[in-house]
C-alpha positions in Angstrom: 10.5 1.6 -16.8 8.7 -1.8 -16.6 10.7 -4.8 -15.8 9.4 -8.3 -16.7 10.2 -11.0 -14.0 9.7 -14.2 -16.3 9.7 -14.9 -19.9 10.8 -18.2 -21.1 9.5 -21.4 -19.3 12.9 -22.0 -17.5 12.9 -18.3 -16.4 9.2 -19.0 -15.0 10.3 -22.1 -13.2 13.3 -20.3 -11.7 11.1 -17.4 -10.5 8.7 -19.9 -9.0 11.5 -21.6 -7.2 12.7 -18.3 -5.9 9.1 -17.4 -4.4 9.1 -20.7 -2.7 12.1 -19.7 -0.7 10.5 -16.5 0.5 6.7 -16.3 -0.4 3.9 -18.6 -0.3 3.0 -20.0 -3.6 -0.2 -21.8 -4.5 0.3 -25.4 -5.8 -1.7 -24.5 -9.0 0.7 -21.7 -9.8 3.6 -24.2 -9.9 1.8 -26.8 -11.8 -0.1 -24.6 -14.2 1.1 -24.3 -18.0 2.2 -21.1 -19.5 -0.2 -18.1 -19.3 -2.0 -17.0 -22.6 -3.4 -13.7 -23.5 -7.0 -14.2 -24.6 -8.8 -11.2 -26.6 -12.4 -10.7 -26.7 -12.5 -7.7 -29.2 -13.6 -5.4 -26.5 -10.2 -3.6 -26.2 -9.3 -5.8 -23.2 -7.5 -9.0 -22.7 -7.5 -11.6 -20.0 -4.7 -13.5 -18.5 -5.5 -17.2 -18.3 -3.7 -20.2 -17.2 -4.0 -23.2 -19.6 -4.4 -25.5 -16.7 -6.4 -25.1 -13.6 -7.1 -21.3 -14.1 -7.8 -19.2 -10.9 -6.8 -15.8 -11.6 -8.2 -14.1 -14.7 -7.1 -10.4 -14.3 -8.4 -8.0 -17.0 -5.3 -6.1 -18.3 -4.8 -3.4 -20.9 -4.2 -4.6 -24.4 -1.5 -2.2 -25.2 1.2 -4.8 -26.2 2.3 -5.5 -22.6 3.6 -8.9 -21.6 1.4 -11.2 -19.4 3.5 -10.8 -16.5 2.4 -7.1 -16.0 1.7 -6.0 -12.6 -2.0 -5.6 -11.9 -3.2 -4.1 -8.5 -6.9 -4.4 -7.2 -7.7 -1.8 -4.4 -10.9 -0.5 -2.7 -12.9 2.0 -4.8 -14.1 5.4 -3.5 -17.5 6.7 -3.2 -18.2 6.6 -7.0 -17.3 3.0 -7.0 -14.5 3.6 -9.8 -11.9 5.9 -8.4 -9.2 5.0 -5.9 -10.6 4.6 -2.3 -9.2 5.6 0.9 -7.3 2.5 2.0 -4.0 3.6 3.5 -2.5 0.2 3.0 -3.2 0.3 -0.8 -1.7 3.6 -0.9 1.4 2.2 0.7 1.6 -0.3 -2.0 1.2 2.3 -4.8 3.9 4.6 -3.2 6.4 1.6 -3.5 5.3 1.1 -7.2 5.7 4.7 -7.9 9.1 5.0 -6.1 10.4 2.0 -8.3 9.1 3.4 -11.3 7.0 0.2 -12.1 4.1 0.4 -14.6 1.0 -1.4 -13.4 -2.7 -1.8 -14.0 -4.8 -0.3 -11.3 -8.4 -1.6 -10.7 -10.3 0.1 -7.9 -13.2 -2.3 -6.9 -16.3 -1.7 -5.2 -17.6 -4.3 -2.7 -20.0 -5.8 -5.2 -17.5 -5.4 -8.1 -14.8 -7.5 -7.1 -13.6 -10.4 -9.6 -15.0 -13.7 -8.6 -11.6 -15.3 -8.4 -10.7 -12.7 -5.8 -13.7 -13.4 -3.7 -13.5 -17.2 -4.0 -9.7 -17.6 -3.7 -8.8 -14.8 -1.5 -11.9 -13.8 0.5 -12.0 -10.6 -1.4 -9.0 -9.1 0.3 -7.4 -6.0 -1.0 -5.0 -4.7 -1.9 -4.3 -7.6 -4.1 -1.3 -7.7 -6.6 -1.4 -10.1 -9.5 1.7 -10.9 -11.3 3.0 -13.7 -13.3 -0.2 -15.6 -12.8 -0.2 -15.6 -9.0 -2.0 -13.3 -6.5 -0.9 -11.8 -3.3 -2.8 -10.0 -0.6 -1.7 -8.0 2.6 0.1 -4.9 1.9 3.2 -5.8 3.7 3.6 -9.1 1.8 3.1 -7.3 -1.4 5.8 -4.8 -0.6 8.2 -7.7 0.3 7.4 -9.2 -3.1 8.0 -6.1 -5.0 11.2 -5.2 -3.1 12.4 -8.8 -3.6 11.8 -9.2 -7.3 12.3 -5.6 -8.5 15.3 -4.5 -6.4 16.2 -1.3 -8.5 15.9 1.5 -7.5 16.6 0.4 -4.1 14.4 1.8 -1.3 15.9 2.3 2.3 15.1 -0.8 4.2 13.0 -0.6 7.4 15.0 0.0 10.6 14.0 -1.5 13.9 13.9 1.8 15.8 11.5 3.3 13.1 9.2 0.3 13.2 9.2 0.4 17.0 8.3 4.1 17.1 5.5 3.8 14.5 3.9 0.5 15.1 1.1 1.5 17.4 0.4 4.9 15.8 -2.4 3.8 13.4 -4.2 1.6 16.0 -4.3 4.7 18.2 -5.4 6.9 15.4 -8.3 4.5 14.3 -9.6 4.0 18.0 -9.6 7.8 18.3 -11.5 8.5 14.9 -13.9 5.7 15.3 -14.9 6.8 18.9 -18.4 8.7 18.9 -18.5 8.8 22.8 -17.2 12.2 23.6 -16.6 11.1 27.2 -13.9 8.6 26.0 -12.2 11.2 23.7 -9.5 12.7 26.2 -8.0 9.4 26.9 -8.0 8.4 23.3 -6.5 11.7 22.4 -3.8 11.3 24.9 -3.0 7.8 23.5 -2.6 9.2 20.1 -0.4 12.1 21.2 1.8 9.6 23.1 2.3 7.6 19.8 3.1 10.9 17.9 5.5 11.8 20.6 7.3 8.4 20.1 7.7 9.2 16.4 9.0 12.8 17.1 11.6 11.5 19.5 12.7 8.8 17.1 13.1 11.7 14.5 15.0 13.8 17.0 17.3 10.9 17.8 17.9 10.6 13.8 18.6 14.3 13.6 21.3 14.0 16.2 22.9 11.0 14.6 23.2 12.6 11.1 23.4 16.1 12.1 20.6 17.3 9.9 16.8 17.9 10.2 16.5 16.9 6.4 15.6 13.1 7.1 13.0 10.5 6.3 11.8 8.0 8.9 14.7 5.6 8.7 17.5 8.1 7.8 18.6 10.3 4.8 17.1 8.2 2.1 13.4 7.6 1.3 12.3 4.1 1.9 9.8 1.3 2.8 8.9 2.7 6.0 8.0 6.2 4.6 5.7 4.3 2.1 3.9 2.5 5.2 3.8 5.6 7.4 3.0 8.4 5.0 -0.6 7.3 4.1 -1.5 6.9 7.8 -0.3 10.3 8.7 -2.2 11.7 5.8 -5.4 10.0 7.2 -4.5 11.8 10.6 -3.9 15.2 9.0 -7.2 15.1 7.3 -9.7 13.1 9.3 -8.5 14.0 12.9 -8.6 17.5 12.1 -12.1 17.3 10.5 -13.8 15.0 13.0 -11.8 15.7 16.2 -10.3 19.3 15.6 -7.0 17.6 16.3 -3.7 19.1 15.8 -0.1 17.6 16.2 1.3 18.6 19.5 3.3 22.0 19.0 6.3 20.3 20.7 6.5 17.6 17.9 8.6 19.9 15.6 10.7 17.2 14.1 7.4 15.3 13.0 6.0 18.5 11.5 9.2 18.7 9.4 8.9 15.1 8.4 5.1 15.5 7.4 6.1 18.4 5.0 8.9 16.4 3.5 7.2 13.1 3.0 4.1 14.8 1.6 6.3 16.4 -0.9 8.0 13.4 -2.2 6.7 12.4 -5.7 5.8 8.8 -4.6 3.2 10.3 -2.3 2.1 13.2 -4.3 1.5 11.2 -7.4 -0.5 8.6 -5.6 -2.5 10.8 -3.2 -6.3 10.7 -3.3 -8.6 13.6 -2.5 -9.3 14.6 1.2 -12.9 14.0 0.6 -12.3 10.4 -0.1 -10.4 10.0 3.3 -13.4 11.8 4.9 -16.0 9.6 3.3 -14.0 6.4 4.6 -13.7 7.5 8.0 -17.5 8.8 7.9 -18.6 5.3 7.1 -16.3 3.8 10.0 -18.0 6.2 12.5 -21.3 5.1 11.4 -22.1 8.4 9.6 -21.7 10.5 12.7 
């Protein structure tokens, strides 16, 4: 299930050249020597570059090549389990959908590796692969889709992106608000964004003559991985904090929720509802 990107030095150089055409690659990654695996007898190893080391990612010692994928994400309330970040969830859905094995490291604010703090401002999710680190979930997903093309996931479509782009900002404003007098307008704004998604799904249903669809068509894809975690937050947190329900007329959206939540890429990466509530509770200042 796991696919290595680079092995021999010439393959590594070719991979780095390919990255330059599409992804930002640090100077040290281009000039550094081959990576080596260093064991300390503790059952863990470290990836280290022979020259100008910057990324030192702890990985499993289970005979995996050093090019293994390693994902650092926000930790949950216990400081050890996966946290509530929907953007990290999106990356994990892509990894799961592509059948890629990876090391997952939830990090509490005070438990981030020093290289992540110094070199990347502590931003997560952060993917380490082949001695280079990438932050920003959309960039990570682009990277995975570019270098691990099989199995293919449906590409984003412009209509789906337009229909969904303002949903999460509207949801976040609504959930973070603790001024009840402002709730009606914020609720209306959220309902407007949900209606846009529903109308998009209805258009797709008419085009494909079926209700059994994902957000960009009949095939599960990148846009579903981006949208499903955010809808999960709405389903859990808006219901809990605001007693919010999806408008009854959004029947296409209701069908989509049931379909995408049942997909293995979502189900296998889902974290408990309590973790979602913990995250939004903090965002609301404990209110």
